[in-house]
C-alpha positions, 0 to 999 in steps of 0.5 A, a space after each residue: 486783062 480786063 479781069 485783072 483790072 476789074 479785080 484790082 479795082 475791086 480790091 482797091 475799093 474794098 481796101 479803102 472801105 476798111 470793112 469786110 466786103 463781098 467780091 464777085 468776079 464776072 466774065 465779059 458776058 456777066 457770068 459769075 466766075 468767083 464769089 468770096 469775102 475779103 476783110 479790111 486786110 484784103 484777104 479772103 475770109 469766109 466762103 469762097 465759090 468758083 464757077 465755070 464759064 457756064 455758071 456751074 459750081 466748080 469749087 467751094 472752100 472756107 477761108 480764115 485770114 487768107 488761109 484755107 480753113 476746113 474742107 475744099 470741095 471740087 466739083 465735076 462738070 455735072 455738079 457732083 463732088 469729086 471724092 
């Protein structure tokens, strides 16, 4: 529940700013779970990265106007990309 409230707080803050902004979602221990950029319309634009609770990269993708744009790469726990 904490994550949802923090996430909504980020979104509302960035909507008020009206510019592209970076979003970083962390767990209660401060470990980054997601990193991405949202535009003034509050949708993902640009690079998106997701991480495990241990901080290991699990996903990389690129978004344009809130839609997946190009490759989405998923990673195994050992860091190698899924094929």
